[in-house]
BAFI-3210 file (N, C-alpha, C; in Angstrom, 3 decimals, decimal comma, padded with zeros to 6 digits):
// residues 242
n [1|2|3|4|5|6|7|8|9|10|11|12|13|14|15|16|17|18|19|20|21|22|23|24|25|26|27|28|29|30|31|32|33|34|35|36|37|38|39|40|41|42|43|44|45|46|47|48|49|50|51|52|53|54|55|56|57|58|59|60|61|62|63|64|65|66|67|68|69|70|71|72|73|74|75|76|77|78|79|80|81|82|83|84|85|86|87|88|89|90|91|92|93|94|95|96|97|98|99|100|101|102|103|104|105|106|107|108|109|110|111|112|113|114|115|116|117|118|119|120|121|122|123|124|125|126|127|128|129|130|131|132|133|134|135|136|137|138|139|140|141|142|143|144|145|146|147|148|149|150|151|152|153|154|155|156|157|158|159|160|161|162|163|164|165|166|167|168|169|170|171|172|173|174|175|176|177|178|179|180|181|182|183|184|185|186|187|188|189|190|191|192|193|194|195|196|197|198|199|200|201|202|203|204|205|206|207|208|209|210|211|212|213|214|215|216|217|218|219|220|221|222|223|224|225|226|227|228|229|230|231|232|233|234|235|236|237|238|239|240|241|242]
n.u [107,327|104,841|105,706|106,183|103,554|102,663|104,246|103,357|100,789|101,161|102,124|104,844|106,460|108,956|110,127|108,228|108,545|111,167|110,881|109,129|110,770|112,749|111,245|110,970|113,552|113,817|111,774|111,413|109,208|107,055|104,071|102,256|103,911|105,040|102,732|102,017|104,215|103,655|101,977|103,521|104,826|106,472|105,830|104,103|105,481|107,133|105,183|103,809|105,793|106,114|103,595|103,584|105,627|104,424|102,324|103,781|104,659|102,305|099,851|097,167|096,519|094,187|093,682|096,100|096,137|093,899|094,574|096,864|095,841|094,536|096,661|097,947|096,025|096,254|098,628|097,864|097,269|094,585|093,582|093,634|091,920|089,504|089,035|088,640|086,434|084,455|084,155|083,271|084,132|083,277|081,532|082,975|084,049|086,430|086,631|084,245|084,751|086,960|085,734|084,102|086,018|087,490|085,684|085,544|085,978|088,701|091,577|092,256|094,886|097,265|097,571|099,327|098,952|097,133|098,434|099,988|097,936|096,735|098,798|098,758|096,134|096,308|097,988|096,258|094,400|092,733|094,650|094,192|091,782|089,915|090,078|087,853|087,024|085,456|085,165|087,480|088,936|091,940|093,249|095,322|095,215|094,068|096,050|098,060|096,928|096,652|099,177|099,242|097,271|095,848|093,770|091,436|088,402|087,124|085,066|083,485|082,322|084,031|083,789|083,775|082,440|078,985|077,290|077,208|079,574|080,117|082,350|083,131|082,452|080,013|081,336|083,960|087,100|087,260|088,216|087,939|086,373|088,073|089,290|091,588|094,669|095,438|096,965|095,291|093,110|089,614|087,322|084,367|082,210|080,162|077,268|076,727|074,176|073,216|075,116|075,767|073,513|073,388|076,000|076,166|074,227|074,994|076,876|079,564|083,031|083,941|085,084|088,389|089,224|087,467|087,568|086,100|085,705|084,187|083,403|080,743|077,999|075,615|076,399|078,264|076,644|074,974|076,882|077,754|075,430|074,930|077,213|076,952|076,744|079,275|080,631|081,941|082,743|085,467|086,132|087,649|086,742|087,275|086,816|087,099|087,707|085,814]
n.v [106,930|106,467|107,051|109,734|110,658|110,069|111,797|114,232|114,216|114,680|117,185|117,612|119,043|119,286|116,736|115,284|116,287|115,473|112,680|112,261|113,133|111,167|108,980|109,591|109,252|106,524|105,909|107,666|108,438|108,733|109,771|110,423|111,141|113,485|115,010|115,214|116,636|119,151|119,979|120,635|122,820|126,024|128,294|129,754|129,341|127,106|125,152|125,054|124,061|121,411|120,381|120,562|118,750|116,448|116,132|115,604|113,017|111,737|112,430|112,353|113,010|114,275|116,036|117,409|118,714|120,398|121,976|123,196|124,850|126,679|127,912|129,085|130,925|132,666|133,802|135,351|134,178|133,125|131,343|128,461|127,955|129,096|127,441|124,929|125,557|125,680|123,115|119,565|119,224|121,281|121,065|119,845|119,558|121,009|122,882|124,282|125,405|127,008|128,827|130,208|131,375|132,953|134,849|136,536|139,828|140,297|138,365|135,753|134,997|132,409|129,100|126,133|123,928|122,761|123,342|125,598|127,379|127,383|128,599|131,179|131,962|131,967|134,154|136,211|136,026|136,243|135,601|135,161|133,989|130,836|128,078|126,314|123,094|121,129|117,872|115,969|113,567|111,888|113,898|115,441|117,958|119,425|119,272|120,719|123,290|123,766|124,476|127,165|128,301|128,683|127,038|124,621|123,452|120,389|118,550|115,520|112,330|110,298|107,775|107,568|108,401|109,240|108,529|107,462|109,059|110,413|108,328|107,175|105,027|104,800|105,077|105,296|106,905|106,501|106,613|104,602|105,282|106,518|109,370|112,021|112,465|115,315|117,952|120,713|120,545|120,195|117,703|116,839|114,293|112,647|112,739|115,758|116,915|115,925|116,511|119,267|121,004|120,696|121,432|124,129|125,195|126,620|129,605|130,140|130,853|133,388|132,511|132,218|131,104|128,839|125,573|123,857|120,649|118,394|116,885|115,883|117,652|118,076|117,748|119,815|122,049|121,902|122,289|124,874|126,397|126,139|127,291|130,001|131,464|131,847|133,228|136,188|139,371|139,087|136,453|133,746|131,651|128,432|126,310|123,070|121,607|123,260]
n.w [097,401|098,748|101,306|100,984|100,726|103,301|104,822|103,841|104,824|107,521|107,552|107,024|104,838|103,616|103,911|102,503|099,909|099,381|099,407|097,251|095,205|095,358|094,539|091,868|090,989|090,926|089,228|086,614|085,067|086,759|087,126|089,173|091,285|090,287|090,050|092,769|093,696|092,775|094,676|096,834|096,134|096,175|094,834|091,997|089,552|090,089|090,700|088,283|086,590|087,547|086,930|084,147|083,551|084,529|082,710|080,444|080,798|081,182|079,309|079,669|082,241|084,059|086,258|086,457|084,014|084,270|086,531|085,555|083,581|085,165|086,531|084,389|083,742|085,894|085,183|083,141|080,730|079,168|077,367|077,437|079,594|078,658|076,496|077,723|079,262|077,408|076,653|076,967|079,562|081,102|083,273|085,208|088,601|089,246|087,120|087,466|089,946|089,282|087,546|089,326|091,049|089,231|088,567|090,676|092,139|092,530|091,968|094,196|096,638|095,939|097,170|097,581|099,109|101,996|104,345|103,922|103,469|106,011|107,485|106,428|107,064|109,840|110,211|109,809|111,773|115,034|117,623|120,309|120,581|120,516|118,130|115,904|114,691|112,291|111,568|112,289|112,298|112,235|113,475|112,398|111,055|113,097|115,064|113,807|113,629|116,304|117,126|116,846|118,406|121,697|122,448|121,147|119,590|118,632|116,416|115,658|114,469|114,810|113,953|111,293|107,977|108,071|106,066|102,586|100,441|097,490|095,923|098,238|100,887|103,550|106,806|106,069|106,750|109,461|112,918|114,576|116,753|118,487|120,045|119,248|121,076|122,082|123,550|124,964|123,406|122,964|122,469|120,824|120,535|118,114|115,878|114,104|114,162|116,488|118,506|118,370|119,065|121,880|122,632|121,842|123,421|125,538|126,211|124,027|123,276|120,874|117,604|116,368|113,934|111,770|110,725|108,282|107,569|106,983|104,861|103,891|102,464|103,882|106,565|106,780|106,353|108,595|110,619|109,987|110,340|113,123|114,076|113,896|116,188|117,142|115,301|113,934|112,364|112,335|112,260|110,610|107,995|106,826|104,173|103,389|100,290|098,985]
ca.u [106,120|103,895|106,283|105,919|102,158|102,559|104,857|102,456|099,624|101,500|102,596|106,292|106,549|110,318|110,294|107,347|109,190|112,341|110,450|108,605|111,939|113,366|110,402|111,272|114,862|113,590|110,819|111,331|107,898|106,064|103,190|101,648|104,919|105,128|101,498|102,103|105,223|103,023|101,286|104,467|105,522|106,554|105,339|103,389|106,411|107,528|104,022|103,537|106,835|105,795|102,400|103,987|106,361|103,430|101,588|104,687|104,717|100,928|099,075|095,762|096,370|093,185|093,851|097,251|095,710|092,989|095,309|097,780|095,083|094,249|097,889|098,160|095,079|096,865|099,706|097,281|096,961|093,249|093,123|093,358|090,727|088,333|088,816|088,069|085,118|083,508|084,274|082,467|084,648|082,821|080,832|083,886|084,130|087,551|086,286|083,194|085,413|087,760|084,820|083,682|087,167|087,909|084,666|085,658|086,525|090,155|092,061|092,798|096,218|097,365|098,243|099,420|098,542|096,351|099,303|100,328|096,720|096,602|099,784|098,273|094,937|096,749|098,553|095,148|093,425|092,897|095,268|093,703|090,538|090,094|089,615|086,893|087,198|084,420|085,791|088,817|089,534|093,130|093,707|096,522|094,958|093,835|097,354|098,791|096,318|096,873|100,466|099,052|096,246|095,884|092,723|090,634|087,268|087,017|083,794|083,552|081,752|085,195|083,472|083,753|081,320|077,691|076,594|078,088|079,973|080,695|082,779|083,526|081,345|079,787|082,316|085,328|087,740|086,989|089,334|087,456|085,794|089,135|089,566|093,034|095,226|096,125|096,869|094,641|091,986|088,379|086,700|082,952|081,942|078,775|076,765|076,578|072,789|072,992|076,059|075,875|072,501|073,774|077,247|075,911|073,148|075,628|077,699|080,903|083,845|084,019|086,110|089,439|088,936|086,732|087,934|085,006|086,302|083,306|083,140|079,339|077,332|074,617|077,112|078,860|075,570|074,582|077,954|077,760|074,248|075,090|078,390|076,712|076,873|080,686|081,196|081,738|083,457|086,892|086,303|088,054|086,104|087,993|085,998|087,891|087,043|084,620]
ca.v [107,689|106,358|107,780|111,142|110,918|110,050|113,028|115,320|114,151|115,220|118,559|117,690|119,271|119,033|115,285|114,840|116,648|114,613|111,323|112,266|113,222|109,839|108,108|109,905|108,692|105,123|105,818|109,039|108,726|108,574|110,934|110,765|111,844|114,841|115,695|115,522|117,669|120,457|120,308|121,131|123,931|127,270|129,393|129,378|128,836|125,757|124,276|124,916|123,192|120,019|119,978|120,357|117,480|115,392|115,939|115,031|111,563|111,235|113,517|112,201|113,313|115,329|117,044|118,230|119,569|121,430|122,904|123,976|125,920|127,702|128,664|129,923|132,046|133,599|134,483|136,196|133,385|132,576|130,537|127,072|127,963|129,341|126,242|123,906|126,014|125,425|121,698|118,706|119,283|122,516|120,764|119,218|120,387|121,946|123,981|125,080|126,188|128,044|129,862|131,021|132,154|133,931|135,903|137,416|141,138|140,239|136,997|135,512|134,428|130,984|128,229|124,846|122,880|123,337|123,819|126,979|128,157|127,550|129,594|132,504|132,252|132,313|135,510|137,163|135,663|136,746|134,439|134,963|133,205|129,437|127,693|125,216|122,260|120,122|116,819|115,910|112,289|111,526|115,070|116,067|119,387|119,996|119,394|121,803|124,548|123,933|125,128|128,605|128,768|128,070|126,025|124,310|122,542|119,501|117,819|114,402|111,088|109,434|106,444|107,660|109,060|108,673|108,069|107,423|110,374|110,109|106,926|106,726|104,390|105,159|104,453|105,668|107,920|106,202|106,430|103,545|105,881|107,053|110,791|112,295|112,912|116,562|118,901|121,956|120,273|119,642|116,977|116,539|113,132|112,409|113,422|117,180|117,253|115,496|117,102|120,729|121,714|120,690|122,189|125,561|125,640|127,566|130,576|129,696|131,987|133,662|131,718|132,855|130,536|127,571|124,707|122,956|119,533|117,256|116,208|115,916|118,960|118,155|117,951|121,148|123,022|121,849|122,929|126,314|127,006|126,217|128,101|131,443|132,109|132,127|133,894|137,618|139,860|138,757|135,002|133,228|130,373|127,630|125,198|122,083|121,192|124,100]
ca.w [097,055|099,851|102,432|100,689|101,081|104,759|105,328|103,465|105,709|108,842|107,299|106,847|103,400|103,163|103,791|101,424|098,639|099,229|099,068|095,883|094,328|095,356|093,714|090,474|090,652|090,614|088,126|086,085|084,475|087,829|086,990|090,456|092,079|089,733|090,446|094,194|093,887|092,551|095,917|097,833|095,485|096,927|094,018|090,777|088,542|090,466|090,543|086,850|086,045|087,879|086,186|082,752|083,515|084,735|081,455|079,459|080,991|081,103|078,704|080,066|083,672|083,987|087,302|086,087|082,901|084,770|087,389|084,726|082,912|086,177|086,776|083,208|083,871|086,840|084,469|082,105|079,543|079,441|076,233|077,844|080,432|077,809|075,691|078,586|079,718|076,317|076,308|077,849|080,931|081,756|084,522|086,167|089,816|089,175|086,219|088,108|090,989|088,625|087,047|090,480|091,507|088,234|088,491|091,840|091,768|092,563|092,103|095,542|096,742|095,664|098,127|096,908|100,042|103,088|105,416|103,573|103,704|107,464|107,920|106,039|107,857|111,187|110,207|109,751|112,800|116,403|118,255|121,677|120,507|120,136|116,795|115,863|113,505|112,049|110,783|112,899|111,915|113,017|114,213|111,829|110,858|114,426|115,730|113,143|114,057|117,740|117,319|116,792|119,325|123,027|122,614|119,976|119,752|117,490|116,340|114,727|114,991|115,026|113,434|109,839|107,316|108,458|104,859|101,423|099,909|096,181|095,847|099,573|101,580|104,956|107,683|105,665|107,588|110,869|113,847|115,483|117,950|119,348|119,851|119,318|122,350|121,766|124,659|124,601|122,510|123,505|121,371|121,024|119,699|117,720|114,681|114,381|114,490|117,868|119,463|118,330|119,862|123,286|122,809|121,690|124,312|126,463|125,500|123,654|122,835|119,446|116,947|115,583|112,621|111,785|109,610|107,927|106,828|107,277|103,587|103,476|102,416|104,960|107,827|106,748|106,516|110,008|111,392|109,697|110,954|114,579|114,406|113,759|117,502|117,450|114,125|113,735|111,181|112,423|112,174|109,303|107,681|105,839|103,692|102,658|099,041|098,835]
c.u [105,107|104,403|106,086|104,504|101,981|103,126|103,987|101,276|099,905|102,203|104,104|106,566|107,939|110,564|109,431|108,007|110,384|111,950|109,852|109,754|112,660|112,576|110,704|112,637|114,736|112,684|110,583|109,986|106,754|105,173|102,605|102,624|105,060|103,896|101,563|103,158|104,649|102,299|102,206|105,282|105,466|105,967|104,711|104,314|106,824|106,378|103,735|104,543|106,536|104,579|102,728|104,759|105,408|102,697|102,479|104,734|103,324|100,026|097,605|095,532|095,463|093,395|095,022|096,880|094,839|093,723|096,273|097,053|094,760|095,480|098,213|097,233|095,652|098,002|099,189|096,962|095,653|092,777|092,776|092,089|089,471|088,006|088,148|086,661|084,052|083,560|083,357|082,932|084,116|082,102|081,707|084,010|085,276|087,193|085,220|083,793|086,232|086,866|084,387|084,809|087,495|086,881|084,663|086,269|088,053|090,588|092,657|094,217|096,167|098,100|098,209|099,157|097,864|097,219|099,720|099,119|096,507|097,565|099,292|097,055|095,312|097,265|097,474|094,147|093,713|093,373|094,720|092,414|090,849|089,707|088,644|087,167|086,098|084,974|087,239|089,607|090,734|093,708|094,922|096,342|094,777|095,161|098,160|098,247|096,593|098,227|100,312|098,140|096,323|094,881|091,970|089,517|087,140|085,762|083,892|082,784|082,867|084,908|083,322|082,517|079,992|076,873|077,586|078,361|080,747|081,080|083,201|082,304|081,216|080,765|083,755|085,811|087,388|088,282|088,934|086,963|086,804|089,370|091,064|093,445|096,085|095,895|096,249|093,488|090,805|087,627|085,281|082,569|080,451|078,426|076,466|075,154|072,432|073,853|076,033|074,776|072,878|075,007|076,978|074,725|073,676|076,530|079,103|081,712|083,833|085,215|087,137|089,271|088,178|087,118|086,816|085,566|085,501|082,909|081,694|078,769|076,369|075,284|077,707|077,804|075,098|075,612|077,950|076,590|074,412|076,250|078,129|076,883|078,324|081,397|080,910|082,607|084,947|087,165|086,651|087,423|086,887|087,103|086,871|087,086|085,741|084,017]
c.v [107,668|107,074|109,292|111,523|110,977|111,326|114,239|115,385|114,751|116,570|118,700|117,826|118,976|117,542|114,729|115,090|115,755|113,205|111,237|112,329|111,874|108,864|108,338|109,379|107,214|104,952|107,233|109,417|108,547|109,819|111,368|111,515|113,287|115,657|116,110|116,584|119,060|120,929|120,737|122,286|125,189|128,449|128,861|128,754|127,400|124,776|124,014|123,975|121,721|119,527|119,728|119,054|116,299|115,085|115,391|113,512|110,928|112,357|113,472|112,461|114,542|116,426|117,977|119,198|120,715|122,451|123,769|125,119|127,039|128,557|129,570|131,134|133,106|134,397|135,385|135,478|132,646|131,595|129,102|126,996|128,152|128,130|125,146|124,280|125,752|123,977|120,871|118,709|120,480|122,265|120,031|120,125|121,401|123,148|124,875|125,961|127,320|129,184|130,791|131,934|133,277|135,039|136,807|138,751|141,152|138,791|136,795|134,975|132,926|130,262|126,824|123,662|123,545|123,885|125,268|127,891|128,405|128,614|131,008|132,907|132,659|133,748|136,578|136,960|136,337|135,579|134,169|134,154|131,735|129,226|126,533|124,412|121,203|119,083|116,691|114,700|111,975|112,706|115,767|117,567|120,081|120,248|120,545|123,159|124,825|124,583|126,642|129,148|128,029|126,937|125,826|123,345|121,705|118,647|116,722|113,236|110,157|107,978|106,481|108,355|108,428|108,172|108,069|108,841|110,126|108,627|106,353|106,185|104,895|104,384|104,755|106,819|107,734|106,157|105,437|104,096|106,510|108,529|111,038|112,767|114,142|117,549|120,205|121,789|119,700|118,996|116,559|115,464|113,018|113,093|114,874|117,549|116,847|116,269|118,627|121,464|121,792|121,562|123,691|126,051|126,574|128,479|130,031|130,886|132,150|132,927|132,600|132,417|129,230|126,796|123,698|121,854|118,257|116,479|116,362|117,337|119,113|118,422|119,352|122,221|123,067|122,567|124,432|127,006|127,158|127,113|129,594|132,179|132,470|132,797|135,387|138,055|139,534|137,258|134,590|131,851|129,673|126,450|124,255|121,601|121,940|123,959]
c.w [098,200|101,092|102,229|101,055|102,592|105,359|105,008|104,425|107,075|108,728|107,201|105,348|102,849|102,952|102,669|100,072|098,363|098,808|097,667|094,874|094,244|094,495|092,235|090,053|090,265|089,391|087,570|085,489|085,477|087,857|088,327|091,354|091,599|090,104|091,915|094,492|093,641|093,805|097,042|097,254|096,340|096,151|092,739|089,746|088,828|090,273|089,071|086,191|086,319|087,100|084,721|082,597|083,661|083,437|080,347|079,574|080,958|080,604|079,105|081,549|083,795|085,033|086,988|084,972|083,389|085,633|086,592|084,034|083,893|086,451|085,587|083,236|084,810|086,187|083,359|080,808|079,775|078,374|076,631|078,683|079,583|076,955|076,507|079,040|078,664|075,832|077,198|079,306|081,711|083,078|085,533|087,393|089,798|088,309|086,815|089,203|090,371|088,131|088,172|090,925|090,519|088,034|089,712|091,407|091,707|092,745|093,497|095,488|096,478|096,791|097,536|097,820|101,231|104,209|105,162|103,780|105,189|107,985|107,619|106,874|109,277|111,242|110,202|110,891|114,132|117,256|119,650|121,707|120,210|118,675|116,931|114,586|113,438|111,072|111,208|112,411|112,795|113,796|113,637|111,618|112,203|115,140|115,125|113,587|115,525|118,041|117,447|117,886|120,658|123,175|121,306|120,325|118,473|117,545|115,287|115,339|115,451|114,655|111,908|109,297|107,733|107,273|103,701|100,925|098,624|096,139|097,195|100,317|103,010|105,829|107,300|106,536|109,065|111,665|114,931|116,816|118,883|119,034|119,980|120,710|122,079|122,902|124,180|123,641|123,264|122,353|121,740|120,020|119,374|116,416|115,027|114,797|115,922|118,866|119,504|119,099|121,336|123,515|122,777|122,524|125,398|125,648|125,257|123,146|121,317|118,846|116,249|114,126|112,811|110,536|109,380|107,023|107,070|106,035|103,118|103,485|103,591|106,300|107,901|106,965|107,971|110,870|111,200|110,381|112,473|114,984|114,345|115,082|117,833|116,278|114,181|112,563|111,187|112,283|110,746|109,114|106,581|105,462|102,882|101,455|098,803|097,438]
res [f|l|m|g|n|a|m|m|e|i|s|d|l|s|a|a|k|s|n|y|a|n|a|l|r|f|k|p|n|h|a|s|a|l|w|n|l|s|g|v|a|q|n|l|t|e|a|k|n|y|l|e|q|c|l|k|v|n|k|n|h|l|k|a|r|l|n|l|c|a|l|e|y|y|e|g|n|v|s|s|f|n|s|l|r|n|s|p|l|r|d|h|p|y|l|r|s|f|c|w|v|f|n|l|p|k|l|p|k|l|f|f|n|k|w|a|l|f|d|y|a|f|s|k|s|i|r|s|r|p|f|y|e|y|g|v|w|k|g|n|s|f|k|y|l|k|k|y|f|n|h|g|y|g|f|d|t|f|t|g|l|p|e|d|w|h|n|e|k|a|g|k|y|s|s|n|g|i|t|p|d|i|s|g|g|t|f|i|k|g|k|f|e|d|s|l|p|k|f|f|s|v|t|r|p|k|a|s|l|i|n|f|d|a|d|l|y|s|s|t|l|t|a|l|n|y|s|n|k|v|i|d|e|s|t|i|l|i|f|d|e|f]
***
């Protein structure tokens, strides 16, 4: 199971799926493995199947229940969503996100993991431009995006969260000040409010896409405000955990 998580983190979906399946062979009622398998699904039907299995072994798996109601909504069955929307769970972040999505003029495409989303975003991007990423950490996402683009700019303190974020304490997600060694990557170290004014004091190339993965709302807002100089109608913006 842990090996599956490690493979998922480095975008090896096939190996992740294989390891989760192996975990189920040893422990058929491994709800977390079933939940994680929904994250490597190729389509709605496959994801829905894993979520239903997850709830069979753990009827109280809240994330599985919420995601299943969203997939059912995509299939045209809105009863579970309407029931949850009128329950005490209506203020849960997932439900609030679903409400926003389902009120859009058109339901967006579904992606079951960020790697699939990156692939799609690349297909719609201008490849000759660089990408920008706020919140680099170990560089796994940066390295994946770098496969598509000639150059990328990465911004991070590399010493972890500058303040507490929900249940995560300041300093979590630290790389001990070490920047990733990725060819074709330029990394700017420091808090965004300190590093971005200097970085954007000179003209920078327009962005193909920008991946906002800084966790904190304050950091994301700072990054978005300073990035306006490299954003135009062709720039794709990705917000992690929007």
